[in-house]
C-alpha positions in Angstrom: -0.1 0.0 0.1 1.4 3.4 -1.0 0.6 6.3 1.1 -0.4 9.7 -0.3 1.2 12.7 1.1 -1.0 15.3 2.5 -0.1 18.9 2.8 -1.9 21.5 5.0 -2.0 25.1 4.0 -3.5 28.2 5.7 -5.4 30.4 3.5 -6.3 34.1 4.2 -9.5 35.5 2.9 -11.8 38.5 3.5 -15.2 38.1 4.9 -17.1 40.5 2.8 -20.0 40.9 5.2 -17.5 42.5 7.7 -15.2 44.4 5.3 -15.8 48.1 5.4 -13.4 49.0 2.5 -10.8 50.8 4.7 -7.9 49.5 2.7 -5.9 48.5 5.8 -5.2 45.1 4.6 -3.9 46.4 1.4 -1.7 48.9 3.3 -0.4 46.4 5.7 0.4 43.5 3.3 3.8 43.5 1.9 3.0 40.7 -0.5 0.2 42.4 -2.5 -2.4 39.7 -1.5 -5.3 42.0 -1.4 -7.0 44.2 -4.0 -10.2 46.4 -3.9 -13.3 45.3 -6.0 -15.7 48.1 -5.6 -15.9 49.0 -1.9 -14.6 45.5 -0.7 -11.2 44.1 -0.3 -10.4 40.4 -1.6 -7.5 38.2 -1.1 -6.9 38.2 -4.9 -3.4 36.6 -4.6 -3.8 34.5 -1.4 -1.2 31.9 -2.7 1.6 34.3 -2.0 0.5 35.0 1.5 3.6 34.4 3.8 1.5 34.2 6.9 2.6 37.1 8.9 -1.1 38.0 9.4 -0.5 41.8 9.7 -3.6 42.2 7.7 -5.6 40.3 10.2 -4.0 42.0 13.3 -4.8 45.5 11.9 -8.1 45.1 10.3 -10.4 47.4 12.4 -13.7 45.2 11.7 -11.9 41.7 12.0 -12.8 40.9 8.3 -9.6 38.9 7.6 -10.1 35.4 8.1 -8.0 32.2 7.9 -8.9 28.7 6.9 -6.9 25.4 6.7 -6.8 23.7 3.4 -5.8 20.0 3.2 -4.4 18.9 -0.2 -3.6 15.4 -1.0 
């Protein structure tokens, strides 16, 4: 029996119901993960996130969320 390696990744995303469009995540992210779409921020380039979570720390409305992704 051959085992399949499993990788865990943490993914950052913006909860649009909490985002107030203040652009703090854009200003704090040195990797350029976030972009505005209208009046909301989105983690357009989430795959380049290095996990510093400054975005989450400084978001005044706690709109930045993380979730674990498991890939086989």
